[in-house]
KOLMAR-617548 format. One record per atom (N, C-alpha, C): atom name; x negated, z, y. Coordinates in steps of 0.001 Angstrom, whole numbers, always signed. Each point is the difference from the previous one (the first is absolute). Layout:
CA,X,Z,Y
...
END
This chain:
N,+10797,+5369,+22759
CA,+112,-21,-2021
C,-2428,-192,+380
N,+558,+397,-1199
CA,-1285,-486,-917
C,-440,-972,-392
N,-1838,+556,+257
CA,-572,-1645,-674
C,-1094,+644,-1530
N,+644,-829,-1202
CA,-574,-255,-485
C,-1064,-172,-58
N,-1376,-296,-383
CA,-658,-349,+1057
C,-899,-913,-1747
N,+209,+621,-1125
CA,-5,-884,-1301
C,+231,+777,-1137
N,+420,-1629,-327
CA,+1552,-580,-799
C,-1122,-1444,-1161
N,+858,+80,-974
CA,-942,-913,-1345
C,+1887,-445,+192
N,+557,-987,+1074
CA,+1599,-734,-636
C,-152,-822,+146
N,-964,-569,-555
CA,-38,-1867,-1303
C,-369,+689,-1494
N,+398,+1318,-312
CA,-752,+537,-1453
C,+1262,-377,-790
N,+532,-1139,-1124
CA,+1008,+515,-163
C,+611,+653,-1136
N,-52,+1409,+667
CA,+218,+978,-671
C,+1204,-95,+1180
N,+89,-936,+1368
CA,+1138,-358,+744
C,+780,-1290,-368
N,-679,-701,-407
CA,+1277,-838,-446
C,+1448,+98,+429
N,+624,+740,-1669
CA,+1152,+169,+108
C,+1077,+451,+1468
N,-739,+495,+933
CA,+608,+1037,+915
C,-1384,+102,+1206
N,-274,-1023,+518
CA,-1215,-147,+662
C,+1348,+124,+1765
N,+1190,-574,-137
CA,+483,-217,+1795
C,+920,+1580,-426
N,+241,+647,-860
CA,+1049,+967,-238
C,-1662,+1104,+535
N,-1197,+103,-433
CA,-678,+936,+461
C,-387,-89,+1468
N,-235,-1213,+756
CA,-175,+473,+1623
C,+1400,+192,+209
N,+915,-436,-423
CA,+1114,+707,+381
C,-66,+2086,+218
N,+170,+231,-1022
CA,+40,+1713,-28
C,-1698,-46,+746
N,-718,-1035,+0
CA,-1046,+950,+1355
C,+16,+81,+1006
N,+945,-821,+670
CA,+879,-40,+1015
C,+1126,+288,+109
N,+529,+900,-1687
CA,+1308,+1228,+1012
C,-956,+1890,-131
N,-939,+152,-61
CA,-989,+969,-872
C,-888,+17,+1987
N,+386,-1116,+531
CA,-479,+467,+2102
C,-1818,-929,-619
N,-191,-937,-986
CA,-1269,-446,-201
C,+146,-1074,+477
N,-569,-989,+1693
CA,+437,-872,-3
C,-1327,-1340,+4
N,-886,+654,-49
CA,-1417,-1320,-77
C,-920,+597,-1833
N,-229,-1209,-681
CA,-1222,+716,-838
C,-1065,-1259,+529
N,-1387,+86,-1085
CA,-933,-1412,-590
C,-234,+422,-390
N,+263,-893,-770
CA,+534,-754,-1900
C,-2331,+94,+98
N,-413,-189,-936
CA,-1353,-144,-26
C,-528,-1242,-944
N,-1662,-397,+164
CA,-109,-732,-1190
C,-500,-85,-476
N,-421,+199,-1313
CA,-954,-265,-715
C,-1106,-536,-230
N,+610,-1859,-673
CA,-813,-610,+84
C,+1315,-927,+180
N,-1550,-1447,-70
CA,+515,-1502,+1012
C,+2270,+933,+16
N,-451,-350,-1492
CA,+2019,+20,-913
C,+113,+729,+927
N,+416,+821,-188
CA,+587,+1509,+791
C,+388,+369,+2256
N,-1089,-1036,+551
CA,-597,+386,+656
C,+743,-2033,+1166
N,+553,-1084,-920
CA,+928,-785,+230
C,+1228,+227,-214
N,+79,+1279,-1112
CA,+2068,+188,+38
C,-433,+1253,+1224
N,-944,+1138,+217
CA,+722,+984,+926
C,+336,-1123,+1085
N,-1348,-1062,+560
CA,+845,-803,+1124
C,+1454,-969,+488
N,-199,-156,-1739
CA,+1149,-277,-121
C,+1593,+811,-72
N,+402,+670,-380
CA,+441,+1270,+158
C,+541,+1123,+1898
N,-1670,+75,+455
CA,+358,-209,+1223
C,+181,-912,+411
N,-14,-1773,+39
CA,+1191,-935,+466
C,+1617,+285,+97
N,-247,+503,-1186
CA,+1792,+498,-1072
C,+476,+1079,+693
N,-795,+1464,-206
CA,+1628,+625,+1157
C,-1851,-138,+1539
N,+1618,+807,+90
CA,-183,+96,+1634
C,-730,+1374,+888
N,+645,+957,-1979
CA,-1431,+1329,+666
C,-717,-24,-1026
N,-777,-834,-488
CA,-923,-110,-849
C,-1518,-592,+498
N,-967,+25,+270
CA,-1925,-56,+466
C,-796,-409,-1601
N,-650,-285,+545
CA,-1453,-49,-1413
C,-1264,+180,+591
N,-624,+197,-1106
CA,-1498,+3,+276
C,+136,-651,-987
N,-1699,-380,-25
CA,-567,-1251,-847
C,-1257,+236,-353
N,-675,-92,-1633
CA,-1318,+377,-115
C,+262,+290,-1761
N,-1435,+753,-262
CA,-320,+68,-1784
C,-241,+1073,+3
N,+771,+569,-1074
CA,-5,+1363,+274
C,-1780,+424,-1577
N,-564,+742,-371
CA,-1245,+203,-129
C,+122,-381,-1750
N,+1079,+534,-413
CA,-71,-890,-1492
C,+227,-907,-281
N,+704,-645,+1383
CA,+269,-1371,-534
C,-1463,-911,+894
N,-1003,+172,+685
CA,-533,-805,+304
C,-904,-1077,-683
N,-242,+789,-1303
CA,-834,-1630,-850
C,+796,-1030,-79
N,+984,-115,+621
CA,+910,-1774,-536
C,+290,+317,+1187
N,-869,+83,+1514
CA,-593,-711,+1153
C,-560,-1191,-640
N,+477,-1019,+663
CA,-247,-1781,-354
C,-773,-309,+1827
N,-549,-1674,-892
CA,+143,-523,+1448
C,+1850,-91,+616
N,-712,-256,+1821
CA,+1237,+215,+308
C,+1019,+564,+29
N,-393,+1315,-486
CA,+1448,+1700,+147
C,-514,+299,+1417
N,-1352,-514,+1189
CA,+88,+1458,+1222
C,+225,-1623,+857
N,-10,-1269,-78
CA,+1124,-690,+488
C,+1456,-221,-358
N,+435,+580,-434
CA,+1635,+91,-534
C,+165,+671,+407
N,-780,+897,+209
CA,+82,+1936,+611
C,+669,-597,+1719
N,-1013,-1268,+88
CA,-402,-331,+1845
C,+1319,+179,+182
N,+381,-520,-685
CA,+1443,-1635,+169
C,+1226,+451,-228
N,+135,+1475,-931
CA,+1073,+1590,+242
C,-281,+441,+867
N,-1440,+632,+531
CA,+246,+859,+1655
C,+128,-871,+934
N,+955,-1212,+292
CA,+540,-537,+710
C,+1258,+432,+523
N,+655,+298,-1695
CA,+1683,-78,+481
C,+699,+1406,+827
N,-267,+245,+801
CA,+1328,+1130,+1479
C,-364,+631,-576
N,+891,+705,-1724
CA,-16,+1193,-387
C,-1484,+454,-1106
N,-1191,-67,-64
CA,-385,+278,-276
C,-961,+1073,+389
N,-507,+695,-398
CA,+231,+1399,+1264
C,-2134,+218,-842
N,-91,+19,-1275
CA,-518,+1245,+141
C,-1239,-1108,-1696
N,-1003,+455,+132
CA,-926,-574,-1530
C,-455,+1193,-709
N,+1047,-104,-834
CA,+214,+1096,-1212
C,+661,-138,-1608
N,-150,+849,-102
CA,-726,+379,-929
C,-1160,+56,-302
N,-1287,+408,+1173
CA,-1668,-218,-1153
C,-346,+1002,-553
N,-1451,+224,-318
CA,-15,+1130,+62
C,-1165,+113,-1569
N,-678,+1797,+170
CA,-252,-983,-1867
C,+155,+1950,-623
N,+720,-757,-655
CA,+95,+646,-1873
C,-869,+219,-902
N,-1005,+1082,-660
CA,-248,+238,-828
C,+132,+581,-785
N,+980,+683,+66
CA,+1112,+351,-1336
C,+16,-579,-785
N,+1199,-1476,-503
CA,-633,-757,-553
C,-606,-1039,-245
N,-744,-245,+1652
CA,-1148,-1480,-552
C,+746,-1190,-462
N,+1107,-348,+643
CA,+629,-1238,-1004
C,-577,-896,+1560
N,-971,+441,+14
CA,-761,-1047,+950
C,-1563,+662,-220
N,-711,-572,+228
CA,-1162,+627,-660
C,-416,+606,+1850
N,-902,+1372,-443
CA,-630,+712,+2005
C,-257,-977,+393
N,-960,-703,+339
CA,-1024,-1211,+408
C,+1244,-1357,+873
N,+508,+46,-1046
CA,+982,-1518,+367
C,+1388,+898,+961
N,+324,+1301,-323
CA,+486,+1228,+1479
C,-592,-763,+1184
N,-1359,+955,-542
CA,-107,+283,+1371
C,-135,-1438,+328
N,-495,-890,+142
CA,-793,-1882,+557
C,+1767,+195,+269
N,+668,+134,-446
CA,+1459,-1053,+206
C,+381,+1183,+1448
N,-151,+999,-588
CA,+545,+1040,+1388
C,-501,-264,+1171
N,-1420,-368,-103
CA,-1175,-404,+960
C,+1110,-1084,+1141
N,+326,-1472,-1502
CA,+67,-762,+1303
C,+1360,+193,+68
N,+1181,+93,-539
CA,+1228,+521,+29
C,-86,+558,+1717
N,-552,+961,+230
CA,-251,+691,+1117
C,-513,-816,+660
N,-935,-209,+369
CA,-490,-1447,+814
C,+1143,-1116,-86
N,+1008,+12,-393
CA,+1002,-1160,+214
C,+858,+524,+648
N,+635,+1928,-318
CA,+1085,+391,+1015
C,-677,-156,+871
N,-982,+506,+661
CA,-1226,+45,+1716
C,+120,-2082,+580
N,+331,-712,-635
CA,-97,-1710,-170
C,+1684,+387,+332
N,+684,+624,-820
CA,+1826,-753,+697
C,+104,+1406,+419
N,+255,+938,+468
CA,-63,+1074,+1374
C,+478,+164,-472
N,+97,+432,-1118
CA,+1307,+926,-1394
C,-737,+1444,+134
N,+1075,+799,-113
CA,-211,+1291,-821
C,-177,+346,-1449
N,-1057,+715,-346
CA,-266,+89,-1383
C,+1097,+1207,-707
N,+778,-83,-1623
CA,+365,+869,-380
C,-900,-564,-653
N,-734,+1925,-89
CA,-599,+638,-1617
C,-452,+734,-1480
N,+441,-482,-535
CA,+311,+155,-1318
C,-1389,+896,-1025
N,-185,+1133,-81
CA,-967,+751,-69
C,-280,+998,-1713
N,-793,-31,-529
CA,+788,+703,-1213
C,-2143,+441,-624
N,-100,+1450,+191
CA,-1648,-308,-1080
C,-701,-483,+721
N,-262,-862,+1250
CA,-333,-333,+900
C,-500,-492,+831
N,-110,+1793,+615
CA,+139,+472,+1633
C,-1316,-435,+221
N,-817,+528,-57
CA,-1673,-375,+607
C,+5,-1441,+690
N,+553,-614,-1509
CA,-136,-1225,+1093
C,+968,-1423,+182
N,+1079,+1267,-42
CA,+1343,-906,+806
C,-968,+401,+1836
N,+307,+1224,-10
CA,-295,+403,+1092
C,-1036,-689,+1007
N,-1499,-141,-856
CA,-1183,-857,+688
C,+137,-1363,+107
N,+710,+49,-1318
CA,+486,-1964,+115
C,+1018,+220,+1627
N,+505,+950,+200
CA,+855,-346,+1394
C,-706,-395,+1459
N,-1024,+1331,-481
CA,-1178,+133,+1296
C,-743,-1596,-118
N,-424,-827,-792
CA,-1027,-348,-627
C,+653,-1573,+1731
N,+1000,-103,-1010
CA,+1162,-1496,+812
C,+186,+306,+842
N,+688,+1229,+882
CA,+32,+86,+1203
C,+1435,+637,-163
N,+933,-97,-1095
CA,+1379,+70,+353
C,+614,+992,+425
N,-567,+562,+1051
CA,+711,+1203,+1177
C,+306,-1031,+608
N,-923,-1442,-147
CA,+1042,-369,+2033
C,+859,-667,-955
N,+743,-427,-1184
CA,+1352,-660,-194
C,+839,+1619,-430
N,-859,+1101,-211
CA,+849,+1059,-728
C,+1389,-530,-1286
N,+521,+825,-272
CA,+40,+144,-1133
C,+791,+1337,-149
N,+587,+301,-1303
CA,+471,+1053,-800
C,-769,+390,-1527
N,+29,+913,-779
CA,-173,+395,-574
C,+1440,-97,-809
N,+707,-281,-610
CA,+1433,-476,-824
C,-340,+1188,-990
N,+1261,+238,-808
CA,+286,+1235,-739
C,-1194,+682,+4
N,-233,+353,+763
CA,-1231,+1051,+316
C,+257,+1815,-1089
N,-1386,-358,-781
CA,+424,+1262,-723
C,-1409,+660,-733
N,-464,-191,+1243
CA,-1226,+494,-361
C,-587,+910,+644
N,-1674,+945,-79
CA,+207,+1490,+1018
C,-482,-503,+1592
N,+251,+1949,-146
CA,-536,-796,+1304
C,-1095,-665,+1127
N,-1506,+259,-572
CA,-725,-524,+313
C,+57,-1906,+144
N,+1025,-363,-910
CA,+451,-1369,-219
C,+912,-304,+1614
N,+1046,+812,+564
CA,+1073,+502,+1469
C,-1368,+650,+447
N,-862,+210,+143
CA,-667,+318,+896
C,-1464,-2073,+606
N,+15,-168,-1084
CA,-373,-1610,-62
C,+921,-895,+632
N,+1156,+158,-378
CA,+642,-1556,+621
C,+443,+693,+926
N,+1184,+1171,+795
CA,-518,+417,+1655
C,-1420,-183,+150
N,-779,-64,-670
CA,-1136,-97,+1666
C,-457,-1658,+47
N,+609,-875,-814
CA,+422,-1602,+623
C,+797,+210,+162
N,+1138,+997,+651
CA,+480,-403,+597
C,+1272,-1076,-724
N,+123,-46,-1838
CA,+1142,+142,-714
C,+1289,+784,+351
N,+1085,-334,-192
CA,+878,+692,-698
C,-138,+84,-1556
N,+1250,+1537,+42
CA,-123,+396,-1493
C,+1469,-661,-266
N,-79,-96,-885
CA,+1681,-1012,-948
C,+732,+1727,-938
N,+798,+224,+166
CA,+350,+945,-1238
C,+1387,-519,-922
N,+136,+82,-1222
CA,+700,-60,-760
C,+1178,+691,-550
N,+692,-279,-728
CA,+472,+546,-979
C,-696,+2032,-1064
N,-1245,-901,+94
CA,-1176,+1208,-867
C,+691,+1143,+1129
N,-574,+1,+728
CA,+494,+1526,+1471
C,+1602,+427,-854
N,+418,-24,-1151
CA,+1382,+636,+608
C,-576,+409,-2454
N,-1176,-98,-368
CA,-26,-16,-1717
C,-475,+1499,+335
N,-119,+437,-1428
CA,+485,+1505,+84
C,-1882,+659,+502
N,-1034,-914,-837
CA,-1624,+262,+133
C,-324,-811,+862
N,+639,+367,+882
CA,-1166,-1172,+1477
C,-435,+709,+1279
N,-21,+1502,-284
CA,-187,+673,+920
C,-592,-52,+970
N,-1650,-327,-452
CA,-1081,-651,+734
C,+895,-1233,+637
N,+208,-480,+276
CA,+268,-1132,+311
C,+1484,+1074,+927
N,+1013,+311,-39
CA,+581,+611,+1216
C,-1078,+816,+957
N,-535,+676,-813
CA,-1162,-189,+1661
C,-877,-282,+721
N,-396,-1676,-237
CA,-486,-795,+315
C,+1453,-299,+630
N,+1291,-280,+9
CA,+739,-802,+728
C,+278,+975,+577
N,+289,+1311,+483
CA,-385,+797,+699
C,-352,-506,+1275
N,-1557,+198,-124
CA,-401,+359,+1286
C,-454,-1719,-269
N,+301,-984,-443
CA,-219,-1580,+960
C,+900,-5,+990
N,-1152,-439,+899
CA,+748,-84,+1724
C,+1451,-704,-49
N,+1041,+543,+916
CA,+1001,-1287,-65
C,-218,-1750,+562
N,-501,+27,+657
CA,-562,-1804,+165
C,-1048,-381,-831
N,+26,+610,-755
CA,-947,-1009,-1702
C,+1058,+643,-1150
N,+994,+239,-209
CA,+1098,-279,-741
C,+698,-912,-658
N,+670,-62,-1041
CA,+624,-1269,-407
C,+530,+95,-894
N,+777,-853,-910
CA,+1037,+476,-853
C,+413,-756,-1108
N,+165,+206,-888
CA,-608,-1467,-796
C,+1036,+16,-2238
N,+1480,-581,-118
CA,-747,-382,-1801
C,-547,+346,-657
N,-818,-1477,+428
CA,-662,-388,-1372
C,+1269,-594,-928
N,+680,-613,+37
CA,+1329,-783,-1055
C,-619,-304,-397
N,+334,-682,-1065
CA,+993,+1388,-1036
C,-464,+1155,-666
N,-1983,+235,+734
CA,-390,+1280,-711
C,+329,+1089,+975
N,-110,+1200,-408
CA,-101,+499,+375
C,+1001,+1053,+549
N,+1098,+27,-856
CA,+926,+497,-242
C,+38,+1275,+871
N,+544,+477,+1415
CA,+555,+1291,-115
C,+635,+1134,-689
N,-338,+735,+516
CA,+841,+1714,-973
C,+1122,-299,+1382
N,+1482,-284,-489
CA,+725,+460,-905
C,+117,-1750,-1432
N,-990,-886,+590
CA,+569,-1007,-817
C,-1400,-498,-628
N,-445,+1309,-587
CA,-1364,-705,-816
C,+1067,-203,-1365
N,-959,-1004,-650
CA,+378,-433,-1153
C,+455,-1723,+10
N,+341,-560,+1333
CA,+1356,-743,+277
C,-1106,-1029,+632
N,+475,-1277,+578
CA,-305,-1138,+715
C,+24,+1189,+1260
N,-1241,-669,+1015
CA,-778,+373,+1478
C,+1173,-1161,-90
N,+600,+682,+1596
CA,+255,-936,+874
C,+313,-233,+1285
N,-262,-890,+1183
CA,-375,+864,+1604
C,+1032,+1055,+907
N,+789,-27,-739
CA,+1154,+1076,+250
C,-148,+1586,-176
N,-1442,+30,-1152
CA,-65,+1480,-91
C,-1167,+555,+895
N,-976,-1187,+1272
CA,-418,+64,+1178
C,+295,+1252,+414
N,+708,+745,+211
CA,+938,+1075,+324
C,-125,+1264,-220
N,-508,-555,-1009
CA,-51,+1366,-615
C,-1502,+235,+182
N,-717,-573,+15
CA,-1273,+346,-163
C,-353,+642,+1529
N,+969,-973,+1454
CA,-56,+288,+817
C,+801,+1632,+169
N,+1094,+1139,-439
CA,+122,+76,-468
C,-565,+1570,-304
N,-2008,-184,-1333
CA,-264,+606,+316
C,-892,+689,+591
N,-796,-1386,+983
CA,-610,-290,+1372
C,+535,+1338,+381
N,+1795,-150,+269
CA,+558,+625,+1571
C,-425,+1052,-215
N,+649,+685,-1818
CA,+50,+1554,-500
C,-1702,+496,+457
N,-987,-764,+59
CA,-1493,+765,+222
C,-799,-12,+954
N,+795,-821,+1007
CA,+101,-639,+983
C,+637,+1213,+217
N,+1023,+935,+490
CA,+1019,+578,+204
C,-708,+1428,-150
N,-686,+363,-1251
CA,-921,+1610,+124
C,-567,+155,+1100
N,-1121,-1302,+123
CA,-1176,+161,+1130
C,+355,-190,+1163
N,+1254,-721,+157
CA,+196,-953,+1379
C,+526,+419,+857
N,+1803,+612,-1093
CA,+1299,-524,+581
C,+218,-1485,+2
N,-1120,-822,-1052
CA,+1301,-892,+799
C,+1176,-487,-891
N,+1240,-729,+382
CA,+1171,-222,-924
C,-990,-1056,-1191
N,+976,-1025,-124
CA,+137,-1361,-1061
C,+565,-1215,+717
N,+376,+221,+1187
CA,+452,-495,+863
C,-1426,-422,+1117
N,-891,+1144,+52
CA,-1501,-367,+1034
C,-863,-1211,-1184
N,+47,+769,-1527
CA,-900,-679,-574
C,+1003,-1912,-500
N,+1037,-38,+436
CA,+326,-1189,-262
C,-354,-576,+976
N,+345,+305,+1084
CA,-748,-212,+974
C,-1476,-861,+478
N,-784,+627,-111
CA,-1926,+564,+107
C,+152,-1072,-964
N,+83,+302,-1255
CA,-322,-1414,-1325
C,+700,-1267,+160
N,+538,-214,+1125
CA,+695,-1320,+56
C,-733,-764,+602
N,-377,+1139,+1195
CA,-866,-679,+1373
C,-1901,-621,-386
N,+256,+1116,-1290
CA,-1430,-156,+133
C,+139,-1309,-1037
N,+327,-183,-924
CA,+125,-1259,-758
C,+301,-1254,+1298
N,+1366,-274,+138
CA,+43,-831,+1823
C,-1445,-63,+899
N,-1038,+918,-276
CA,-1027,-81,+916
C,-1330,-534,-870
N,+457,+684,-1020
CA,-1630,-654,-1012
C,+892,-1463,-1173
N,+1050,-622,+721
CA,+224,-1073,-750
C,+428,-870,+1278
N,+347,+88,+707
CA,+4,-839,+1274
C,+1963,-573,-266
N,+570,+1092,-208
CA,+1503,-104,-227
C,+496,+348,+826
N,+1125,-795,+854
CA,+278,-317,+1114
C,+1073,+1418,-309
END
C-alpha cells in the first residue's frame, strides 16, 4: 500500500465527497496519508480528520504565508495538539520569498521558532521553500534540524538544494510535477536521489499529475507519481513499480514513525 505523505484533506474542495475521496484512495492502493496543517485552524482540522479516518495521520504548524497571524498562545495550542497519537510531523513550515505574504523577516523568525518547537516535541519537520534556498538551509543547520529529521515537500528545487537537503539527512518528496512536460531537470534529480531518501505525495488538491491536469488532485493520484518514479529508476537501476512502492512506503513509515 502506498503512502501519500502530503495532502490537504481539510480543503473545502473535498467537502462534498471527502469520504468518497478516501475510499478512492484505498481502491488505488493508497493505504495511508498525512494531512497537513498550515495554520492553527487547519492544524486543528488535520488532527480532527486523523481522529475520524483510520488511514489519515496529521501534521501541525504554520505555513510561511501565514506566520504573520501567529498570536499569543498558538504555540501552546500546538503543544496540546501534538499530544494526539496520530500527529506525526510539524509543518508545513519554511520560507517563501516568491509571494512574501508574510515579510521575509517574519518568516525567518517564525521558522526558527517552529523548528525549535518541533525539536522540543520530537517531531520531524515538513519544509516548504520557494526562492529561499540559502536561508532555509542556513536556518535548518543553525537550529539543528538534523536531530529530528524531515522532508523537503513537493521538491522542485535545483541539484544544489537536493544536495543540501540530503546532507542534512532529510528526505525529498516528489509530487505530480514529475509528470509535467517541462520538469526534465526535476526528473534528473529524482533519478539521482538515493532510494532510502525518496518520498511521494500529491499536495492535493493542488498540482494534479498528468493525465488529470486541470482537475482537482486527490490522494488516489499519488500512484501516478510512483509510476513516474519507477519509470525513471527503471532506466537506471532496473527497478519496478513494486520496488518504488515498497521503498517509498518504508521511508514514510520510518520518518513519521507509522507502524
